[in-house]
Every structure is written in structure tokens, then in C-alpha cells.
C-alpha positions as CSV (number, residue, x, y, z in Angstrom):
1,M,-31.0,65.8,121.7
2,A,-34.3,64.7,119.9
3,L,-35.3,66.1,116.3
4,D,-39.4,67.1,115.5
5,A,-41.2,65.7,112.8
6,E,-40.1,68.3,109.7
7,S,-43.6,68.1,107.9
8,A,-46.8,68.8,109.7
9,Y,-48.8,67.0,107.2
10,H,-51.8,64.4,108.2
11,T,-50.4,61.0,107.9
12,P,-52.3,59.3,105.4
13,M,-53.0,55.6,106.2
14,G,-54.7,54.7,103.1
15,S,-55.2,51.0,102.1
16,F,-52.0,49.6,104.2
17,S,-52.4,46.8,105.9
18,P,-50.1,45.1,108.7
19,F,-51.3,41.5,107.7
20,G,-48.6,38.9,106.9
21,L,-45.6,41.5,108.1
22,K,-43.1,39.9,110.6
23,G,-40.3,41.8,110.2
24,I,-38.8,45.3,109.7
25,L,-36.0,46.8,107.9
26,F,-35.2,50.2,109.4
27,D,-33.0,52.6,107.5
28,L,-30.7,54.6,110.1
29,D,-29.6,58.2,108.9
30,G,-32.8,60.1,108.3
31,V,-35.1,57.7,109.7
32,L,-33.6,57.3,113.4
33,Y,-31.3,60.1,113.6
34,V,-29.9,62.8,111.5
35,G,-26.1,62.6,112.1
36,S,-26.0,62.8,116.1
37,H,-29.8,64.0,116.8
38,V,-32.3,61.5,117.3
39,I,-35.6,61.8,115.7
40,A,-37.9,62.3,118.4
41,G,-39.7,58.9,119.5
42,A,-37.8,56.7,117.4
43,A,-35.8,54.8,120.0
44,E,-39.5,54.2,121.7
45,A,-40.9,53.2,118.2
46,V,-38.2,50.5,117.7
47,R,-38.5,49.2,121.1
48,Q,-42.4,48.6,120.6
49,V,-42.1,46.8,117.0
50,R,-39.4,44.7,118.6
51,D,-41.7,43.6,121.8
52,A,-44.4,43.1,119.2
53,G,-42.1,40.0,118.1
54,Y,-41.2,41.7,114.6
55,V,-37.5,40.3,113.2
56,C,-35.7,43.7,112.7
57,R,-32.5,44.5,111.1
58,F,-31.1,48.1,110.8
59,I,-29.6,48.8,107.3
60,T,-27.5,51.7,105.7
61,N,-25.4,52.8,102.9
62,T,-23.4,54.9,105.1
63,S,-19.9,54.0,104.1
64,T,-17.7,56.3,106.3
65,L,-18.1,54.1,109.3
66,S,-16.6,50.3,110.2
67,L,-19.2,48.3,111.2
68,A,-17.6,48.4,114.9
69,T,-18.0,52.3,114.8
70,L,-21.3,52.1,113.5
71,Q,-22.9,49.7,116.1
72,R,-21.1,52.1,118.6
73,K,-23.0,55.4,117.6
74,I,-26.1,53.6,117.3
75,G,-25.8,52.4,120.7
76,A,-24.6,55.8,122.0
77,L,-28.1,57.2,120.7
78,G,-30.3,54.9,122.7
79,F,-30.9,51.9,119.8
80,P,-29.6,49.0,121.5
81,V,-28.5,47.1,118.0
82,A,-26.5,44.0,118.1
83,T,-23.7,44.1,115.5
84,E,-25.4,41.1,114.1
85,E,-28.6,43.2,113.2
86,I,-26.7,45.7,111.2
87,V,-26.3,45.2,107.6
88,S,-24.5,47.7,105.9
89,A,-23.8,48.3,102.3
90,P,-19.8,48.4,103.0
91,Q,-20.4,44.7,104.6
92,A,-22.2,43.6,101.9
93,A,-19.2,45.0,99.7
94,R,-16.7,43.1,101.8
95,L,-18.4,39.9,101.2
96,Y,-18.7,40.1,97.6
97,L,-15.4,40.5,97.4
98,Q,-14.6,37.8,99.7
99,A,-16.5,35.4,97.4
100,L,-14.3,36.2,94.7
101,P,-11.1,34.0,93.8
102,D,-8.3,36.3,94.8
103,P,-9.1,40.0,94.0
104,V,-6.5,43.0,94.5
105,C,-8.4,46.0,95.4
106,R,-8.1,49.7,95.6
107,L,-10.3,51.1,98.1
108,L,-11.2,54.4,98.1
109,L,-13.0,54.4,101.4
110,A,-13.1,56.4,104.6
111,E,-9.9,55.0,106.6
112,D,-12.4,53.7,109.2
113,V,-14.2,51.5,106.8
114,K,-10.8,50.1,105.6
115,R,-10.5,48.4,108.6
116,D,-13.5,46.0,107.8
117,F,-11.4,45.2,104.4
118,A,-7.6,44.4,105.9
119,E,-7.9,40.5,105.3
120,L,-8.0,41.5,101.2
121,R,-5.1,42.3,98.9
122,Q,-4.4,45.6,98.1
123,S,-3.0,47.7,95.8
124,D,-3.3,51.1,94.1
125,T,-1.6,50.7,90.9
126,K,-2.4,46.8,90.2
127,A,-6.0,46.7,91.0
128,T,-8.5,44.3,89.8
129,H,-10.9,45.8,91.7
130,I,-11.9,49.3,92.4
131,V,-14.1,49.9,95.3
132,V,-15.6,53.2,96.0
133,G,-17.6,54.6,98.7
134,D,-17.6,58.1,100.5
135,I,-14.3,59.6,100.8
136,G,-15.2,63.3,101.1
137,D,-12.6,66.0,100.1
138,G,-10.2,63.2,98.7
139,W,-11.6,63.8,95.7
140,S,-9.4,65.4,93.0
141,Y,-9.1,65.2,89.3
142,S,-5.9,63.6,89.5
143,L,-7.6,60.7,91.5
144,L,-10.7,60.2,89.0
145,S,-8.0,59.9,86.5
146,E,-6.2,57.1,88.1
147,V,-9.7,55.4,88.8
148,F,-10.9,56.1,84.7
149,N,-7.4,54.7,83.6
150,A,-7.4,51.4,85.9
151,L,-11.2,50.8,84.4
152,K,-10.6,51.1,80.8
153,N,-7.5,48.8,81.4
154,G,-10.5,46.1,83.3
155,A,-10.8,46.9,86.5
156,E,-14.4,46.1,87.9
157,F,-16.1,49.2,89.1
158,I,-17.5,48.3,92.6
159,A,-19.9,51.1,94.2
160,V,-20.4,50.8,97.8
161,H,-24.0,52.5,96.8
162,K,-25.1,55.5,93.9
163,N,-27.0,57.8,96.2
164,R,-27.4,61.2,94.7
165,F,-27.6,63.1,98.2
166,W,-27.6,62.6,101.8
167,Q,-29.1,64.9,104.7
168,T,-26.8,66.5,107.1
169,E,-27.3,68.3,110.5
170,S,-26.8,71.5,108.4
171,G,-28.9,70.5,105.4
172,L,-28.7,68.3,102.1
173,Q,-25.1,67.2,100.6
174,M,-23.9,65.3,97.6
175,D,-23.4,61.9,97.8
176,I,-20.9,60.0,95.5
177,G,-23.4,59.0,93.1
178,G,-22.2,61.9,91.0
179,F,-18.6,61.0,91.0
180,I,-20.0,56.8,90.3
181,H,-22.0,58.4,87.4
182,G,-19.3,60.8,85.9
183,L,-16.7,57.7,86.1
184,E,-19.5,55.6,84.6
185,Y,-19.5,58.2,81.8
186,A,-16.2,58.6,81.0
187,S,-15.1,54.9,81.2
188,G,-18.2,53.4,79.4
189,V,-17.7,51.0,82.3
190,T,-21.0,50.3,84.6
191,A,-20.5,50.2,88.4
192,R,-21.6,47.1,90.5
193,I,-23.7,48.6,92.9
194,I,-23.6,46.8,96.5
195,G,-25.9,48.7,99.0
196,K,-29.6,50.1,98.4
197,P,-31.7,49.7,95.8
198,S,-29.3,46.9,94.8
199,E,-31.6,43.8,94.9
200,D,-29.0,41.9,95.9
201,F,-28.4,43.8,99.2
202,F,-32.1,43.2,100.2
203,R,-32.0,39.6,99.6
204,L,-29.1,39.7,101.9
205,A,-31.2,41.3,104.6
206,L,-33.6,39.2,103.9
207,N,-31.9,35.7,104.0
208,D,-30.6,37.0,107.4
209,M,-33.8,37.4,108.7
210,G,-35.4,34.2,107.5
211,L,-38.2,35.9,106.2
212,A,-39.9,36.1,102.5
213,A,-39.8,39.8,100.8
214,S,-43.9,39.6,101.0
215,E,-43.3,39.6,105.0
216,V,-41.2,42.5,105.4
217,A,-41.5,46.2,105.0
218,I,-38.6,48.9,104.8
219,V,-38.9,51.9,106.6
220,G,-37.0,54.7,104.7
221,D,-36.3,58.4,103.8
222,D,-35.5,58.1,100.5
223,I,-38.3,57.0,97.8
224,D,-36.0,55.9,95.4
225,V,-32.8,53.9,97.1
226,D,-35.3,53.0,100.4
227,V,-39.0,52.4,98.9
228,G,-38.3,52.1,95.4
229,G,-35.5,49.6,96.0
230,G,-37.4,47.5,98.5
231,Q,-40.4,47.5,96.1
232,Q,-38.5,46.4,93.6
233,A,-37.1,43.4,96.0
234,G,-40.8,42.4,96.9
235,L,-41.0,44.3,100.1
236,R,-43.5,47.0,101.3
237,G,-41.9,50.5,101.1
238,I,-42.6,53.0,103.9
239,L,-41.7,56.4,103.5
240,V,-40.9,59.0,106.4
241,R,-41.1,62.7,106.5
242,T,-37.8,63.4,108.0
243,G,-33.9,63.2,107.0
244,K,-33.9,63.6,103.1
245,Y,-37.6,63.7,102.6
246,R,-38.8,66.7,100.3
247,Q,-42.3,66.8,99.3
248,A,-41.7,68.1,95.8
249,Y,-39.2,65.4,95.0
250,T,-41.5,62.9,96.6
251,E,-44.6,64.1,94.1
252,A,-42.1,64.1,91.0
253,S,-41.2,60.6,91.6
254,A,-43.2,57.6,89.5
255,I,-42.8,55.5,93.1
256,R,-45.5,54.9,95.4
257,P,-45.1,54.1,98.9
258,D,-47.4,51.7,100.2
259,L,-47.1,54.2,103.5
260,I,-46.4,57.4,104.0
261,L,-45.7,58.2,108.0
262,D,-44.9,61.4,109.0
263,T,-42.2,60.1,111.2
264,V,-40.9,56.7,112.4
265,R,-43.0,57.2,115.8
266,D,-46.0,56.5,114.3
267,L,-45.0,52.9,112.7
268,P,-46.3,51.2,116.1
269,A,-49.9,52.8,115.5
270,A,-49.7,52.0,111.5
271,L,-48.9,48.3,112.8
272,G,-51.9,48.1,115.1
273,L,-49.5,48.1,118.1
């Protein structure tokens, strides 16, 4: 089932030029699909961009799905994406941890995602690194207190991301950013943010593409995390009016997208394809 654009506003092209662009980073949920529903025209838009020779990567802060599960979901929705083309925040966290001498991790992650961290040492009581992703209803006061005490005792605080909210098929839903912020406030420990809008996350994607930041644009539905993060890393930021996009929130933001599209299906035309 495909979703139509939620906005009927005219797409402003402004002074945007695709000159020099060689690669596109596609955010997933909210740009290509929402939950299990594909954005109308998204698959064809991706195909056109690929066929035109652009290097494409598919990026996400989603922390509820392992890399294998995420790849299967994307494929089932009609996007033939190879595992190697996906850059996810949990995978970035795994790479960060693997580069450390001998981390002992407490993984506050969905069970499916934990599979990708199986080779790392783990402990709920003697962790040197606390890794926080989306655990849904798993949060409780006692768990928050355990994490608080671990941070006060010197554990490094690693947040897969710090998103405020996300778009579900039934509406907006609070994301893990509130829990991250609360733990930071209580413990006095600042979390290392691994996913978007971390510049390191965008550098990881750029290195994988073999392109400079000036040669890449990100297409996202989050003006702060996608567009703002991408622009901070030197990319061009394209905002779509689907997913978590809200006009009032966008107008109140100090971030100015390089281009605003009604949906990702308008991207080929914006690139002159």
C-alpha cells in the first residue's frame, strides 16, 4: 500500500542546483516508507536516481531491527538494496565498540539488534559502556536508576541516537531522546551520540561512498537530525514533506533546507532527470 504526500503545497525549487552532486543519502522511515506502507512513487524515484549513476546509500537511526532484518524489510517493500548499502546507527555503534580495546557492554537494545553485537563482552552489572537504543516499553524507574548509577561509576554513555520523536502508522510517538536527555541531566554525563546528526555518522557514510561531502545530498523528513546534521557535515540537505515533517515545526527551526520537496518522488525532477 502506498502513501500519498501529506502536503499539497507547491514544491519550491528556489536556487537549488544538482551541479556537482554524485551521491544521495536516502533516509528510510518517513522518506521511502512509513512503517509497512511505501511512500507513493518512492521505489521508482530511487530506481531513476540509481540509473542516472548516482551513488546511493540508505541511512537510518532505527534501533529496533538488526541489519539483516532491516535489509529484508526494505527488500519486501520493493527496494532492492544490498546490505552493504545500508548505514544504520546500530552498526555505527558496533563499529565504534569493536575499535575499543576490550569494552564490556550493557546493551539496552531490542533483542533483534543485540544479535549484531554478539561478539562483544556483555554484563548488566560490570559494564564499562552503556549502549542505549529503542527498547519500547522496557523502560522502568528501576532500570533508569541502574543506568544512572553505572554512569556515575564511570561507564561511558553511548546513545544510538537522540531523536525526539518518530512517525508511526498511527501518528507521532516519543523516541529515546527524552530518556537520553533525562539520564544526562541526572548523571551529569554527556552521551556519545552515534547516529544522525553526528558528523562521525555522516563521515562513515561518505567514506563508504568514496565521495566528498560537497558531492552528496541527504534526503530526509527530519529537519534537525537529517537536514541539519547533513548540512553541518557539509552535505546539501533536502527535506521532504512526508513522515515526521510538520510545517509549523519546520518554520520554527533555524535550519534552512537547500530544497524542500513534497515527497521523494519529486527528487528525480529536482535533479534534472
